C-alpha positions as CSV (number, residue, x, y, z in Angstrom):
1,M,15.2,-29.2,-8.8
2,D,13.1,-31.4,-6.3
3,H,9.9,-30.2,-5.1
4,T,7.6,-31.3,-2.3
5,K,4.3,-32.9,-2.7
6,E,2.7,-29.8,-1.3
7,F,4.3,-27.7,-3.9
8,Y,3.0,-29.9,-6.7
9,H,-0.5,-30.0,-5.3
10,R,-0.6,-26.2,-4.9
11,K,0.6,-25.7,-8.5
12,F,-1.6,-28.2,-10.2
13,K,-4.7,-27.1,-8.1
14,Q,-3.9,-23.5,-9.3
15,Y,-3.7,-24.9,-12.9
16,T,-6.9,-26.8,-12.8
17,D,-8.9,-24.1,-11.1
18,T,-7.7,-21.7,-13.7
19,L,-8.8,-23.9,-16.5
20,R,-12.3,-24.0,-14.9
21,E,-12.4,-20.3,-14.7
22,I,-11.3,-19.9,-18.4
23,R,-14.0,-22.3,-19.5
24,M,-16.6,-20.2,-17.5
25,L,-15.4,-16.9,-19.0
26,S,-15.5,-18.4,-22.6
27,T,-19.1,-19.3,-22.2
28,S,-20.7,-16.2,-21.0
29,G,-24.1,-16.2,-19.6
30,L,-26.8,-14.1,-21.3
31,S,-29.3,-13.6,-18.4
32,K,-28.0,-10.0,-17.7
33,I,-27.2,-9.0,-21.3
34,T,-29.7,-6.4,-22.8
35,S,-27.9,-5.5,-26.0
36,A,-25.4,-6.5,-28.5
37,E,-23.1,-3.8,-27.3
38,D,-23.3,-5.1,-23.7
39,Y,-22.5,-8.6,-25.0
40,S,-19.4,-7.4,-26.9
41,Q,-18.2,-5.6,-23.9
42,V,-18.6,-8.7,-21.7
43,L,-16.7,-10.7,-24.4
44,L,-13.8,-8.3,-24.7
45,S,-13.4,-8.1,-20.9
46,N,-13.5,-11.9,-20.6
47,F,-11.0,-12.4,-23.4
48,R,-8.6,-10.1,-21.7
49,R,-8.9,-12.0,-18.4
50,I,-8.5,-15.3,-20.3
51,G,-5.2,-14.1,-21.9
52,K,-3.8,-13.2,-18.3
53,L,-4.9,-16.5,-16.9
54,A,-3.5,-18.6,-19.8
55,E,-0.2,-17.0,-19.4
56,G,-0.1,-18.1,-15.8
57,N,-1.0,-21.7,-16.8
58,R,1.7,-21.7,-19.4
59,Q,4.2,-21.1,-16.7
60,V,3.0,-23.9,-14.7
61,I,3.1,-26.3,-17.8
62,D,6.6,-25.1,-18.9
63,G,8.1,-24.8,-15.4
64,V,6.5,-27.6,-13.4
65,L,4.6,-30.2,-15.6
66,M,6.9,-30.6,-18.5
67,P,10.0,-31.3,-16.5
68,L,8.1,-34.3,-14.9
69,L,6.7,-35.5,-18.2
70,G,9.9,-35.3,-19.9
71,K,12.1,-36.8,-17.1
72,E,14.2,-39.7,-18.4
73,E,15.1,-41.3,-15.1
74,P,12.4,-42.9,-12.9
75,L,10.1,-40.6,-11.1
76,S,10.5,-40.2,-7.4
77,E,7.6,-41.1,-5.0
78,E,6.7,-37.5,-4.6
79,E,6.6,-37.0,-8.4
80,R,4.5,-40.2,-8.9
81,E,2.0,-38.9,-6.3
82,A,2.0,-35.4,-7.8
83,L,1.1,-36.8,-11.4
84,G,-1.6,-39.1,-9.8
85,D,-3.0,-36.0,-8.0
86,L,-3.0,-34.0,-11.2
87,I,-4.9,-36.7,-13.0
88,G,-7.6,-36.6,-10.1
89,L,-7.8,-32.9,-10.3
90,L,-8.2,-32.9,-14.1
91,V,-11.1,-35.4,-14.0
92,D,-14.4,-34.2,-12.6
93,A,-16.2,-37.5,-12.1
94,D,-19.3,-35.9,-10.5
95,Y,-20.1,-34.2,-13.7
96,G,-18.6,-36.7,-16.1
97,E,-16.1,-34.3,-17.6
98,E,-12.5,-34.0,-18.3
99,I,-10.9,-30.6,-17.8
100,D,-7.9,-31.4,-20.1
101,A,-7.9,-34.9,-21.6
102,H,-4.6,-34.4,-23.4
103,I,-2.7,-33.7,-20.2
104,S,-4.4,-36.4,-18.3
105,R,-3.4,-39.0,-21.0
106,L,0.2,-37.7,-20.9
107,A,0.4,-37.9,-17.2
108,M,-1.0,-41.5,-17.2
109,E,1.5,-42.6,-19.9
110,R,4.4,-41.0,-17.9
111,L,3.4,-43.0,-14.8
112,A,3.3,-46.2,-16.8
113,R,6.6,-45.7,-18.5
114,D,8.6,-46.5,-15.3
115,H,7.1,-50.0,-15.1
116,A,7.3,-53.2,-17.2
117,D,3.6,-53.4,-17.3
118,E,0.7,-51.4,-16.0
119,E,-0.2,-53.9,-13.3
120,E,3.1,-53.2,-11.7
121,L,2.1,-49.6,-11.3
122,F,0.4,-50.5,-8.0
123,S,2.1,-53.7,-6.9
124,T,4.4,-52.0,-4.4
125,L,1.5,-50.4,-2.4
126,A,-0.1,-51.8,0.7
127,D,-3.6,-53.3,0.1
128,D,-5.6,-50.3,1.3
129,E,-3.4,-47.9,-0.7
130,R,-3.7,-50.2,-3.8
131,V,-7.5,-50.3,-3.6
132,A,-7.6,-46.5,-3.5
133,A,-5.1,-46.3,-6.5
134,L,-7.1,-48.9,-8.5
135,D,-10.3,-47.1,-7.8
136,R,-9.0,-43.8,-9.0
137,E,-7.6,-45.5,-12.1
138,V,-11.2,-47.0,-12.9
139,E,-12.8,-43.6,-12.4
140,N,-10.3,-41.7,-14.5
141,C,-10.2,-44.2,-17.2
142,Y,-14.1,-44.3,-17.5
143,T,-14.3,-40.4,-17.6
144,L,-11.6,-40.3,-20.3
145,M,-13.2,-43.1,-22.3
146,D,-16.5,-41.4,-22.3
147,I,-15.0,-38.3,-23.6
148,Y,-12.9,-40.1,-26.3
149,L,-16.1,-41.9,-27.4
150,R,-17.4,-38.6,-28.8
151,G,-14.7,-38.4,-31.4
152,N,-11.7,-40.8,-30.9
153,P,-13.0,-44.4,-30.4
154,G,-9.4,-45.7,-30.7
155,E,-8.4,-43.8,-27.7
156,A,-11.5,-44.7,-25.8
157,D,-10.7,-48.4,-26.3
158,I,-7.2,-47.8,-24.9
159,M,-8.8,-46.2,-21.8
160,R,-11.4,-48.9,-21.6
161,R,-8.8,-51.8,-21.5
162,R,-6.8,-49.9,-19.0
163,G,-9.8,-49.4,-16.7
164,L,-10.9,-53.0,-17.0
165,K,-7.5,-54.1,-16.0
166,A,-7.6,-52.0,-12.9
167,L,-11.2,-53.2,-12.2
168,R,-10.0,-56.9,-12.3
169,G,-7.5,-55.9,-9.7
170,L,-10.1,-54.5,-7.5
171,L,-12.5,-57.5,-8.0
172,D,-9.7,-59.8,-6.8
173,Y,-10.3,-58.3,-3.4
174,L,-13.6,-60.0,-3.2
175,D,-11.7,-63.0,-2.3
176,R,-12.9,-63.6,1.2
177,E,-9.6,-63.8,3.0
178,R,-8.2,-60.5,1.1
179,F,-11.6,-58.7,1.6
180,A,-11.5,-59.5,5.4
181,A,-8.1,-58.0,5.6
182,L,-9.1,-54.7,4.2
183,S,-10.2,-51.5,6.1
184,M,-13.9,-50.7,6.2
185,G,-13.4,-47.9,3.7
186,S,-11.5,-50.1,1.3
187,R,-14.3,-52.8,1.4
188,M,-16.8,-50.2,0.5
189,T,-14.7,-49.1,-2.4
190,V,-14.5,-52.6,-3.8
191,M,-18.2,-53.3,-3.2
192,V,-19.1,-50.1,-5.1
193,D,-16.9,-50.8,-7.9
194,S,-18.4,-54.3,-8.2
195,Y,-21.2,-52.6,-10.1
196,Y,-19.8,-49.2,-11.0
197,G,-17.2,-51.0,-13.1
198,A,-19.9,-51.8,-15.7
199,L,-19.7,-48.3,-17.0
200,L,-16.3,-49.4,-18.6
201,Y,-18.3,-51.6,-21.1
202,E,-20.2,-48.7,-22.5
203,N,-20.0,-47.9,-26.1
204,D,-22.5,-45.9,-28.2
205,D,-20.9,-46.4,-31.5
206,E,-20.0,-50.0,-32.0
207,E,-22.0,-53.2,-31.8
208,R,-21.5,-55.3,-28.8
209,S,-20.4,-59.0,-29.3
210,D,-22.2,-61.6,-27.3
211,R,-19.2,-62.0,-25.2
212,Y,-19.1,-58.2,-24.6
213,F,-22.8,-58.2,-23.4
214,T,-22.3,-61.4,-21.4
215,D,-19.3,-60.0,-19.5
216,E,-21.1,-56.9,-18.4
217,F,-24.3,-58.7,-17.5
218,D,-22.5,-61.2,-15.5
219,L,-20.5,-58.6,-13.6
220,L,-23.9,-57.0,-12.5
221,V,-25.5,-60.2,-11.6
222,S,-22.5,-61.2,-9.5
223,S,-22.7,-57.8,-7.8
224,L,-26.3,-58.3,-7.0
225,A,-25.5,-61.7,-5.6
226,L,-23.2,-60.1,-3.0
227,V,-26.3,-58.4,-1.4
228,D,-27.5,-61.8,-0.2
229,D,-24.2,-63.1,0.9
230,P,-24.0,-63.2,4.7
231,F,-20.2,-63.1,4.7
232,Y,-20.1,-59.7,2.9
233,R,-23.1,-58.4,4.9
234,K,-21.4,-59.1,8.2
235,L,-18.1,-57.4,7.1
236,L,-20.1,-54.5,5.7
237,P,-23.1,-54.0,8.1
238,D,-26.0,-51.8,7.2
239,T,-24.7,-49.1,9.6
240,E,-21.7,-48.6,7.3
241,Y,-22.9,-49.5,3.8
242,N,-26.1,-48.9,2.0
243,W,-27.0,-52.3,0.5
244,Q,-30.3,-51.0,-0.9
245,K,-28.4,-48.3,-2.9
246,H,-26.0,-51.0,-4.0
247,T,-29.0,-53.0,-5.5
248,F,-30.3,-49.9,-7.3
249,G,-26.9,-49.1,-8.7
250,A,-26.4,-52.5,-10.2
251,L,-30.0,-52.5,-11.6
252,F,-29.6,-49.0,-13.0
253,Y,-26.4,-49.8,-14.9
254,M,-28.0,-53.1,-16.0
255,G,-30.7,-50.8,-17.5
256,R,-28.2,-48.6,-19.1
257,M,-27.0,-51.6,-21.2
258,S,-30.1,-50.9,-23.4
259,L,-28.5,-47.8,-24.7
260,S,-26.2,-49.9,-26.9
261,R,-27.3,-49.9,-30.5
262,S,-27.0,-53.7,-30.8
263,I,-29.3,-54.7,-27.9
264,T,-31.6,-57.4,-29.3
265,K,-35.1,-58.2,-28.2
266,E,-33.9,-61.2,-26.2
267,R,-31.3,-59.3,-24.5
268,A,-33.7,-56.5,-23.7
269,Q,-36.1,-59.0,-22.1
270,K,-33.4,-60.4,-20.0
271,I,-32.5,-56.8,-18.8
272,F,-36.1,-55.9,-18.2
273,A,-36.8,-59.0,-16.1
274,G,-34.0,-57.8,-13.7
275,I,-34.9,-54.2,-13.5
276,R,-38.7,-54.3,-13.4
277,E,-39.1,-53.1,-9.8
278,M,-36.4,-50.3,-10.1
279,E,-39.0,-47.5,-9.7
280,T,-40.1,-48.9,-6.3
281,L,-36.5,-49.1,-5.1
282,W,-35.9,-45.5,-6.3
283,K,-38.8,-44.2,-4.2
284,D,-37.3,-45.8,-1.0
285,L,-33.9,-44.1,-1.8
286,A,-35.1,-40.7,-3.1
287,D,-33.5,-38.9,-0.2
288,V,-30.1,-40.6,-1.0
289,I,-29.9,-40.6,-4.8
290,G,-32.6,-38.2,-5.9
291,N,-30.1,-35.3,-6.5
292,K,-28.2,-37.4,-9.0
293,I,-30.7,-39.8,-10.5
294,S,-34.3,-38.4,-10.9
295,L,-37.5,-40.4,-11.0
296,Y,-37.8,-39.5,-14.7
297,D,-34.3,-41.1,-15.4
298,V,-35.6,-44.3,-14.0
299,R,-38.9,-44.1,-15.8
300,L,-37.3,-43.3,-19.1
301,L,-34.8,-46.2,-18.7
302,L,-37.7,-48.6,-17.9
303,L,-39.6,-47.2,-21.0
304,R,-36.6,-47.7,-23.3
305,V,-35.9,-51.3,-22.2
306,A,-39.7,-52.2,-22.3
307,R,-40.0,-51.0,-25.8
308,L,-36.9,-53.0,-26.9
309,A,-38.2,-56.1,-25.1
310,E,-41.6,-55.7,-26.7
311,D,-43.1,-55.9,-23.1
312,P,-46.8,-55.2,-22.5
313,Q,-45.8,-52.8,-19.7
314,F,-44.5,-50.4,-22.4
315,E,-47.9,-48.8,-22.9
316,E,-48.5,-48.1,-19.3
317,L,-44.9,-46.7,-18.9
318,F,-45.3,-44.5,-22.0
319,A,-48.6,-42.9,-20.8
320,R,-47.2,-42.1,-17.3
321,L,-44.0,-40.5,-18.7
322,R,-46.2,-38.5,-21.2
323,E,-48.2,-37.2,-18.3
324,D,-45.1,-36.3,-16.5
325,Y,-44.0,-34.3,-19.5
326,L,-47.2,-32.5,-20.0
327,C,-47.1,-31.4,-16.3
328,R,-43.5,-30.2,-16.5
329,D,-42.2,-26.9,-15.3
330,V,-40.5,-25.2,-18.3
331,C,-38.6,-22.9,-15.9
332,D,-37.1,-25.7,-13.8
333,Y,-33.4,-26.0,-14.4
334,S,-32.6,-28.4,-11.6
335,N,-31.2,-31.8,-12.4
336,S,-34.8,-33.4,-12.4
337,G,-36.0,-30.3,-14.4
338,M,-33.5,-30.9,-17.1
339,D,-34.4,-34.6,-17.2
340,I,-38.1,-34.0,-17.9
341,N,-37.5,-31.0,-20.2
342,L,-34.7,-32.6,-22.2
343,D,-34.0,-36.3,-21.6
344,V,-37.6,-37.4,-21.6
345,P,-38.6,-35.7,-24.9
346,E,-35.3,-36.9,-26.4
347,G,-36.3,-40.5,-25.4
348,Y,-39.7,-40.0,-27.0
349,L,-38.2,-38.5,-30.2
350,N,-36.0,-41.6,-30.5
351,I,-39.0,-43.8,-30.4
352,V,-40.9,-41.6,-33.0
353,R,-37.9,-42.0,-35.3
354,D,-38.1,-45.7,-35.3
355,A,-41.9,-45.9,-35.9
356,A,-44.0,-45.3,-39.0
357,P,-44.7,-41.4,-38.8
358,T,-48.3,-40.4,-38.2
359,E,-49.7,-37.0,-38.4
360,E,-50.0,-36.8,-34.6
361,A,-46.5,-38.1,-34.0
362,I,-45.0,-35.7,-36.5
363,E,-46.8,-32.7,-34.8
364,R,-45.6,-34.0,-31.3
365,Y,-42.0,-34.2,-32.8
366,R,-42.2,-30.7,-33.9
367,S,-43.6,-29.2,-30.7
368,M,-41.2,-31.2,-28.5
369,T,-38.2,-30.1,-30.6
370,Q,-39.2,-26.5,-30.4
371,A,-39.8,-26.8,-26.6
372,M,-36.3,-28.3,-26.1
373,L,-34.6,-25.7,-28.1
374,S,-36.4,-22.9,-26.3
375,Y,-35.6,-24.5,-22.9
376,L,-31.9,-24.7,-23.9
377,F,-31.6,-21.1,-25.3
378,S,-33.4,-19.8,-22.1
379,M,-31.0,-21.5,-19.6
380,P,-30.0,-19.0,-17.0
381,K,-27.0,-20.9,-15.6
382,K,-24.3,-21.4,-18.1
383,E,-22.5,-23.9,-15.9
384,N,-25.3,-26.3,-16.8
385,L,-24.7,-26.1,-20.5
386,G,-22.0,-28.7,-20.5
387,N,-24.4,-31.3,-19.2
388,C,-26.9,-30.6,-22.0
389,M,-24.4,-30.8,-25.0
390,T,-25.2,-34.4,-25.7
391,V,-28.9,-33.6,-26.1
392,Y,-28.2,-30.5,-28.0
393,S,-25.8,-32.2,-30.5
394,G,-28.2,-35.1,-30.7
395,L,-31.0,-32.8,-31.8
396,I,-28.9,-31.6,-34.7
397,R,-27.3,-34.9,-35.7
398,E,-30.6,-36.8,-35.5
399,Y,-32.9,-34.1,-36.9
400,T,-35.6,-35.6,-39.0
401,E,-37.5,-34.0,-41.9
402,Y,-41.0,-35.3,-42.8
403,P,-42.0,-34.5,-46.4
404,G,-45.0,-32.2,-46.4
405,A,-44.8,-31.5,-42.7
């Protein structure tokens, strides 16, 4: 039976909204719980509700999704758009999470099955539509890659290659004639992806080859060069596009390259030379980006790169960030509050692990670990827990015991 695009969107929106509700119900907050009996009652009520919600979602899977995934003949235009819409609904790029990675992957594979190769997937679209489709592909592939990196590096690499192929398609539109033919919205999309695409190179588990490092670094250098190109500045005037934010984004992702385990001193020095003034730029953009990237994020990134580069500025950066930490609000659960209470001490603890342990360092390690756990266990908003799981799991995975301490 053929369905309309609106029908599919309504059903898939219902499915993803229900998944989010199930996730919230399965991680009950403790702020209003006063006894074990209260907690058991909340759990019982939530599990009953989850059972009813899951039953509704099963009907969507069996009655709407599986017929699409199992269809032997090529999908119709409405069906292709429906699966693309589902993938977008399942990926929450703002929070870097995937609501249902398995379903997303199945939908992506079904879309690709109708074509000889994946590039053909978008070849029939007009340029502006193709830019939008490639952009969504890059975003979805990065989010899936990031999730698979936590336990399935093989799948992560598949998503990386697919995302990089889409990215190359987008960057082809930087050709001057092709860029000029795009709408203003598509020009902005291509320009943002010229640095955002660097995220597809991230890998916390495997060493980077020289070529791997060079490709990402060159991508970001090329993106920064666009800022000073009068051709692109004319087609994307300041009234339409924030070039200062573009510069910061490229520098920030360049700094994130230091998170790789294989960053050498020479590579770190190359990165630090590029991002040294990033804090000043952040202050100019605080009203624009402060809700997503805090000043503590920037300072911690600079500290990490300076340490790897063995730059003299490290001591100054370290003292300033330590002062930030000592003056923190332990009840602040905003984004910047979580940064200073969790990310900053985590960064410090990583430095301690790599250095010869002193009595002072060991005591600081103990007090910071206790403070981080206390902060996590006291969190009043359970919806923030997902954003903290990397830190929490890292505390367990990297826990260090000091003999006699």
